C-alpha angles and dihedrals in degrees: 000000000000116000136178110284095026120129113240139180122221110233100180140028136038093319096050115161094018121127132210148142123275109245101173138012131201104197096182092059094032093236137130139195117228122200112254095000132107093013117190131188115245123192109222124196119228116256134175091266102035135044114234130228140099114324128189115221139163120266129203122275127200112259091230088068092058130083121196115238112213113231111227090210092061092047092051091050091053091050092051092051092057 
């Protein structure tokens, strides 16, 4: 099961073979955001607090296009506890 903070590999789509960390999950739509992957350009209007312009940000990916990468550190810790 993929959770926030896990390292995943993209197995389908335009960013195939890229790896990154899960930063947000939408369980109801079965989608996840991965850091540095599936970047889209967003036009932002200028406000008093923020400067406007074109901003790149991550967009959601379908969970079926993600594969969980097992962290060797977590596996080693589990073996030591036994």
